[in-house]
N, CA, C and O atoms as a GROMACS GRO file, in nm:
protein
  332
    1UNK      N    1   0.305   9.217  14.109
    1UNK     CA    2   0.419   9.161  14.041
    1UNK      C    3   0.347   9.147  13.887
    1UNK      O    4   0.225   9.140  13.872
    2UNK      N    5   0.432   9.146  13.790
    2UNK     CA    6   0.364   9.132  13.661
    2UNK      C    7   0.389   8.977  13.627
    2UNK      O    8   0.483   8.908  13.668
    3UNK      N    9   0.286   8.936  13.544
    3UNK     CA   10   0.283   8.823  13.481
    3UNK      C   11   0.392   8.785  13.380
    3UNK      O   12   0.420   8.869  13.295
    4UNK      N   13   0.459   8.662  13.379
    4UNK     CA   14   0.569   8.617  13.275
    4UNK      C   15   0.498   8.646  13.138
    4UNK      O   16   0.379   8.621  13.120
    5UNK      N   17   0.583   8.701  13.042
    5UNK     CA   18   0.562   8.718  12.907
    5UNK      C   19   0.556   8.572  12.840
    5UNK      O   20   0.468   8.545  12.758
    6UNK      N   21   0.646   8.486  12.873
    6UNK     CA   22   0.648   8.395  12.799
    6UNK      C   23   0.607   8.238  12.883
    6UNK      O   24   0.654   8.224  12.995
    7UNK      N   25   0.546   8.158  12.842
    7UNK     CA   26   0.512   8.019  12.904
    7UNK      C   27   0.574   7.911  12.851
    7UNK      O   28   0.553   7.874  12.736
    8UNK      N   29   0.659   7.851  12.936
    8UNK     CA   30   0.735   7.722  12.900
    8UNK      C   31   0.643   7.611  12.934
    8UNK      O   32   0.639   7.517  12.855
    9UNK      N   33   0.569   7.608  13.038
    9UNK     CA   34   0.482   7.511  13.082
    9UNK      C   35   0.363   7.562  13.151
    9UNK      O   36   0.346   7.683  13.159
   10UNK      N   37   0.274   7.474  13.204
   10UNK     CA   38   0.151   7.523  13.289
   10UNK      C   39   0.200   7.593  13.403
   10UNK      O   40   0.151   7.702  13.434
   11UNK      N   41   0.294   7.539  13.469
   11UNK     CA   42   0.335   7.611  13.594
   11UNK      C   43   0.404   7.726  13.588
   11UNK      O   44   0.422   7.792  13.690
   12UNK      N   45   0.445   7.758  13.489
   12UNK     CA   46   0.522   7.893  13.470
   12UNK      C   47   0.442   7.998  13.401
   12UNK      O   48   0.491   8.108  13.375
   13UNK      N   49   0.306   7.961  13.367
   13UNK     CA   50   0.213   8.058  13.294
   13UNK      C   51   0.101   8.089  13.371
   13UNK      O   52   0.028   7.999  13.414
   14UNK      N   53   0.079   8.213  13.394
   14UNK     CA   54  -0.066   8.257  13.469
   14UNK      C   55  -0.183   8.248  13.377
   14UNK      O   56  -0.295   8.254  13.427
   15UNK      N   57  -0.166   8.232  13.236
   15UNK     CA   58  -0.290   8.240  13.167
   15UNK      C   59  -0.262   8.081  13.091
   15UNK      O   60  -0.168   8.044  13.021
   16UNK      N   61  -0.369   8.015  13.133
   16UNK     CA   62  -0.368   7.856  13.065
   16UNK      C   63  -0.404   7.874  12.925
   16UNK      O   64  -0.372   7.778  12.853
   17UNK      N   65  -0.474   7.992  12.854
   17UNK     CA   66  -0.498   7.986  12.734
   17UNK      C   67  -0.359   7.992  12.660
   17UNK      O   68  -0.356   7.934  12.552
   18UNK      N   69  -0.256   8.047  12.697
   18UNK     CA   70  -0.135   8.052  12.620
   18UNK      C   71  -0.078   7.924  12.596
   18UNK      O   72  -0.031   7.897  12.485
   19UNK      N   73  -0.076   7.832  12.701
   19UNK     CA   74  -0.036   7.695  12.688
   19UNK      C   75  -0.120   7.616  12.603
   19UNK      O   76  -0.072   7.531  12.528
   20UNK      N   77  -0.230   7.636  12.609
   20UNK     CA   78  -0.322   7.556  12.502
   20UNK      C   79  -0.300   7.598  12.350
   20UNK      O   80  -0.285   7.515  12.261
   21UNK      N   81  -0.299   7.739  12.328
   21UNK     CA   82  -0.251   7.790  12.200
   21UNK      C   83  -0.125   7.738  12.156
   21UNK      O   84  -0.118   7.711  12.036
   22UNK      N   85  -0.018   7.718  12.232
   22UNK     CA   86   0.097   7.680  12.192
   22UNK      C   87   0.085   7.517  12.152
   22UNK      O   88   0.127   7.463  12.050
   23UNK      N   89   0.024   7.465  12.248
   23UNK     CA   90  -0.007   7.320  12.203
   23UNK      C   91  -0.068   7.303  12.064
   23UNK      O   92  -0.029   7.217  11.984
   24UNK      N   93  -0.162   7.386  12.041
   24UNK     CA   94  -0.242   7.367  11.910
   24UNK      C   95  -0.137   7.388  11.800
   24UNK      O   96  -0.121   7.310  11.707
   25UNK      N   97  -0.066   7.502  11.819
   25UNK     CA   98   0.016   7.536  11.719
   25UNK      C   99   0.123   7.412  11.679
   25UNK      O  100   0.135   7.366  11.566
   26UNK      N  101   0.193   7.372  11.788
   26UNK     CA  102   0.297   7.259  11.760
   26UNK      C  103   0.215   7.138  11.720
   26UNK      O  104   0.273   7.058  11.646
   27UNK      N  105   0.107   7.114  11.753
   27UNK     CA  106   0.050   6.980  11.721
   27UNK      C  107   0.002   6.975  11.558
   27UNK      O  108  -0.009   6.869  11.496
   28UNK      N  109  -0.022   7.092  11.511
   28UNK     CA  110  -0.063   7.106  11.366
   28UNK      C  111   0.020   7.042  11.288
   28UNK      O  112  -0.032   6.954  11.220
   29UNK      N  113   0.168   7.065  11.274
   29UNK     CA  114   0.257   6.999  11.191
   29UNK      C  115   0.249   6.844  11.200
   29UNK      O  116   0.286   6.777  11.104
   30UNK      N  117   0.204   6.788  11.309
   30UNK     CA  118   0.202   6.646  11.340
   30UNK      C  119   0.076   6.603  11.254
   30UNK      O  120   0.076   6.504  11.180
   31UNK      N  121  -0.030   6.687  11.272
   31UNK     CA  122  -0.156   6.638  11.205
   31UNK      C  123  -0.136   6.645  11.057
   31UNK      O  124  -0.202   6.564  10.992
   32UNK      N  125  -0.058   6.727  10.991
   32UNK     CA  126  -0.024   6.726  10.850
   32UNK      C  127   0.050   6.627  10.820
   32UNK      O  128   0.031   6.578  10.708
   33UNK      N  129   0.145   6.574  10.900
   33UNK     CA  130   0.239   6.450  10.863
   33UNK      C  131   0.156   6.338  10.874
   33UNK      O  132   0.180   6.244  10.799
   34UNK      N  133   0.057   6.329  10.958
   34UNK     CA  134  -0.019   6.220  10.973
   34UNK      C  135  -0.108   6.190  10.836
   34UNK      O  136  -0.120   6.081  10.780
   35UNK      N  137  -0.166   6.313  10.799
   35UNK     CA  138  -0.262   6.315  10.662
   35UNK      C  139  -0.172   6.263  10.552
   35UNK      O  140  -0.207   6.174  10.474
   36UNK      N  141  -0.044   6.328  10.549
   36UNK     CA  142   0.027   6.290  10.430
   36UNK      C  143   0.068   6.160  10.439
   36UNK      O  144   0.088   6.107  10.330
   37UNK      N  145   0.089   6.086  10.545
   37UNK     CA  146   0.114   5.962  10.564
   37UNK      C  147   0.016   5.865  10.523
   37UNK      O  148   0.034   5.755  10.472
   38UNK      N  149  -0.110   5.933  10.559
   38UNK     CA  150  -0.218   5.841  10.521
   38UNK      C  151  -0.258   5.836  10.363
   38UNK      O  152  -0.304   5.738  10.304
   39UNK      N  153  -0.230   5.967  10.311
   39UNK     CA  154  -0.233   5.991  10.146
   39UNK      C  155  -0.140   5.881  10.094
   39UNK      O  156  -0.179   5.795  10.016
   40UNK      N  157  -0.006   5.889  10.146
   40UNK     CA  158   0.075   5.806  10.092
   40UNK      C  159   0.044   5.650  10.100
   40UNK      O  160   0.069   5.578  10.003
   41UNK      N  161  -0.008   5.603  10.208
   41UNK     CA  162  -0.060   5.474  10.223
   41UNK      C  163  -0.169   5.434  10.137
   41UNK      O  164  -0.191   5.316  10.108
   42UNK      N  165  -0.239   5.532  10.097
   42UNK     CA  166  -0.374   5.511  10.000
   42UNK      C  167  -0.321   5.497   9.862
   42UNK      O  168  -0.370   5.417   9.782
   43UNK      N  169  -0.208   5.585   9.830
   43UNK     CA  170  -0.176   5.554   9.702
   43UNK      C  171  -0.100   5.431   9.686
   43UNK      O  172  -0.100   5.385   9.571
   44UNK      N  173  -0.035   5.365   9.778
   44UNK     CA  174   0.052   5.240   9.777
   44UNK      C  175  -0.066   5.129   9.761
   44UNK      O  176  -0.048   5.034   9.685
   45UNK      N  177  -0.179   5.142   9.831
   45UNK     CA  178  -0.280   5.032   9.830
   45UNK      C  179  -0.336   5.035   9.689
   45UNK      O  180  -0.351   4.934   9.621
   46UNK      N  181  -0.365   5.162   9.649
   46UNK     CA  182  -0.423   5.162   9.499
   46UNK      C  183  -0.347   5.098   9.398
   46UNK      O  184  -0.398   5.033   9.306
   47UNK      N  185  -0.205   5.118   9.419
   47UNK     CA  186  -0.113   5.057   9.326
   47UNK      C  187  -0.108   4.917   9.351
   47UNK      O  188  -0.091   4.844   9.253
   48UNK      N  189  -0.119   4.868   9.463
   48UNK     CA  190  -0.122   4.728   9.487
   48UNK      C  191  -0.245   4.657   9.444
   48UNK      O  192  -0.238   4.537   9.418
   49UNK      N  193  -0.348   4.717   9.435
   49UNK     CA  194  -0.471   4.669   9.358
   49UNK      C  195  -0.435   4.615   9.211
   49UNK      O  196  -0.457   4.500   9.173
   50UNK      N  197  -0.380   4.712   9.141
   50UNK     CA  198  -0.333   4.705   9.007
   50UNK      C  199  -0.243   4.572   8.988
   50UNK      O  200  -0.246   4.517   8.879
   51UNK      N  201  -0.166   4.522   9.088
   51UNK     CA  202  -0.088   4.430   9.088
   51UNK      C  203  -0.154   4.290   9.116
   51UNK      O  204  -0.087   4.188   9.101
   52UNK      N  205  -0.298   4.284   9.159
   52UNK     CA  206  -0.373   4.154   9.182
   52UNK      C  207  -0.395   4.091   9.066
   52UNK      O  208  -0.400   4.155   8.961
   53UNK      N  209  -0.411   3.959   9.070
   53UNK     CA  210  -0.456   3.884   8.949
   53UNK      C  211  -0.601   3.887   8.946
   53UNK      O  212  -0.661   3.931   9.045
   54UNK      N  213  -0.672   3.840   8.834
   54UNK     CA  214  -0.806   3.847   8.820
   54UNK      C  215  -0.875   3.742   8.933
   54UNK      O  216  -0.976   3.768   8.999
   55UNK      N  217  -0.806   3.633   8.936
   55UNK     CA  218  -0.867   3.543   9.060
   55UNK      C  219  -0.858   3.620   9.190
   55UNK      O  220  -0.961   3.629   9.257
   56UNK      N  221  -0.762   3.670   9.228
   56UNK     CA  222  -0.755   3.753   9.353
   56UNK      C  223  -0.851   3.853   9.363
   56UNK      O  224  -0.916   3.867   9.467
   57UNK      N  225  -0.868   3.932   9.256
   57UNK     CA  226  -0.984   4.034   9.255
   57UNK      C  227  -1.139   3.976   9.260
   57UNK      O  228  -1.235   4.036   9.309
   58UNK      N  229  -1.140   3.860   9.204
   58UNK     CA  230  -1.272   3.800   9.200
   58UNK      C  231  -1.308   3.757   9.370
   58UNK      O  232  -1.418   3.766   9.425
   59UNK      N  233  -1.194   3.716   9.422
   59UNK     CA  234  -1.209   3.686   9.562
   59UNK      C  235  -1.257   3.779   9.659
   59UNK      O  236  -1.329   3.751   9.755
   60UNK      N  237  -1.210   3.903   9.626
   60UNK     CA  238  -1.250   4.009   9.720
   60UNK      C  239  -1.365   4.113   9.647
   60UNK      O  240  -1.398   4.225   9.685
   61UNK      N  241  -1.402   4.049   9.552
   61UNK     CA  242  -1.540   4.113   9.477
   61UNK      C  243  -1.509   4.230   9.391
   61UNK      O  244  -1.600   4.311   9.373
   62UNK      N  245  -1.402   4.249   9.340
   62UNK     CA  246  -1.377   4.353   9.239
   62UNK      C  247  -1.339   4.304   9.118
   62UNK      O  248  -1.274   4.200   9.102
   63UNK      N  249  -1.383   4.388   9.022
   63UNK     CA  250  -1.349   4.359   8.871
   63UNK      C  251  -1.220   4.459   8.827
   63UNK      O  252  -1.182   4.552   8.898
   64UNK      N  253  -1.160   4.423   8.699
   64UNK     CA  254  -1.056   4.502   8.660
   64UNK      C  255  -1.089   4.659   8.651
   64UNK      O  256  -1.014   4.751   8.684
   65UNK      N  257  -1.231   4.670   8.594
   65UNK     CA  258  -1.288   4.786   8.584
   65UNK      C  259  -1.291   4.884   8.706
   65UNK      O  260  -1.262   5.004   8.700
   66UNK      N  261  -1.334   4.813   8.823
   66UNK     CA  262  -1.329   4.890   8.944
   66UNK      C  263  -1.217   4.916   8.994
   66UNK      O  264  -1.213   5.018   9.063
   67UNK      N  265  -1.092   4.838   8.978
   67UNK     CA  266  -0.959   4.872   9.009
   67UNK      C  267  -0.916   4.985   8.914
   67UNK      O  268  -0.877   5.091   8.962
   68UNK      N  269  -0.920   4.972   8.809
   68UNK     CA  270  -0.885   5.103   8.711
   68UNK      C  271  -0.950   5.214   8.760
   68UNK      O  272  -0.885   5.317   8.780
   69UNK      N  273  -1.066   5.209   8.781
   69UNK     CA  274  -1.144   5.333   8.838
   69UNK      C  275  -1.074   5.387   8.969
   69UNK      O  276  -1.040   5.505   8.982
   70UNK      N  277  -1.060   5.307   9.049
   70UNK     CA  278  -1.002   5.327   9.183
   70UNK      C  279  -0.852   5.391   9.175
   70UNK      O  280  -0.813   5.486   9.243
   71UNK      N  281  -0.776   5.318   9.076
   71UNK     CA  282  -0.646   5.363   9.065
   71UNK      C  283  -0.641   5.503   9.006
   71UNK      O  284  -0.548   5.577   9.036
   72UNK      N  285  -0.724   5.539   8.933
   72UNK     CA  286  -0.734   5.668   8.876
   72UNK      C  287  -0.773   5.771   8.955
   72UNK      O  288  -0.737   5.884   8.923
   73UNK      N  289  -0.831   5.756   9.041
   73UNK     CA  290  -0.871   5.869   9.150
   73UNK      C  291  -0.774   5.939   9.201
   73UNK      O  292  -0.668   5.881   9.224
   74UNK      N  293  -0.789   6.081   9.230
   74UNK     CA  294  -0.692   6.150   9.270
   74UNK      C  295  -0.673   6.124   9.424
   74UNK      O  296  -0.754   6.058   9.489
   75UNK      N  297  -0.555   6.182   9.479
   75UNK     CA  298  -0.541   6.143   9.634
   75UNK      C  299  -0.612   6.215   9.720
   75UNK      O  300  -0.603   6.180   9.838
   76UNK      N  301  -0.687   6.317   9.691
   76UNK     CA  302  -0.768   6.403   9.757
   76UNK      C  303  -0.890   6.340   9.744
   76UNK      O  304  -0.975   6.374   9.826
   77UNK      N  305  -0.923   6.255   9.662
   77UNK     CA  306  -1.054   6.210   9.634
   77UNK      C  307  -1.061   6.086   9.721
   77UNK      O  308  -1.037   5.972   9.679
   78UNK      N  309  -1.093   6.113   9.838
   78UNK     CA  310  -1.113   5.986   9.950
   78UNK      C  311  -1.231   6.033  10.058
   78UNK      O  312  -1.255   6.148  10.096
   79UNK      N  313  -1.281   5.935  10.086
   79UNK     CA  314  -1.392   5.950  10.178
   79UNK      C  315  -1.346   5.916  10.314
   79UNK      O  316  -1.273   5.819  10.330
   80UNK      N  317  -1.383   5.986  10.409
   80UNK     CA  318  -1.336   5.988  10.548
   80UNK      C  319  -1.188   6.009  10.579
   80UNK      O  320  -1.131   5.937  10.661
   81UNK      N  321  -1.129   6.105  10.514
   81UNK     CA  322  -0.984   6.142  10.528
   81UNK      C  323  -0.961   6.208  10.648
   81UNK      O  324  -0.852   6.193  10.703
   82UNK      N  325  -1.058   6.290  10.705
   82UNK     CA  326  -1.026   6.350  10.817
   82UNK      C  327  -1.048   6.256  10.945
   82UNK      O  328  -1.156   6.221  10.993
   83UNK      N  329  -0.918   6.223  10.989
   83UNK     CA  330  -0.927   6.107  11.106
   83UNK      C  331  -0.872   6.193  11.229
   83UNK      O  332  -0.862   6.142  11.340
   0.00000   0.00000   0.00000
C-alpha cells in the first residue's frame, strides 16, 4: 500500500518529517508577528521616555541627552531582539 501524499496530523502521516516541516512553516508567521509586536512596544516605550519630567528621569538615572539618544535609535537597533 502506498503512503498518503498529504499529512493532516501525525496519525495520518507515515513520515514524521512532513508534520514537523508543516509546523515550522505555520509557526513562522506567528514569530514575525511577535517580533513586530515587540518592536511596536519598544517604539512606544521610547516615546514615553520623551514625556517624562526631568525629576522622573533623575529618579531612573537618565538625562535628557540619554533619552534623546534612545528616542533617535532605529527600531532595528535593539539588543537582544531575538527572543
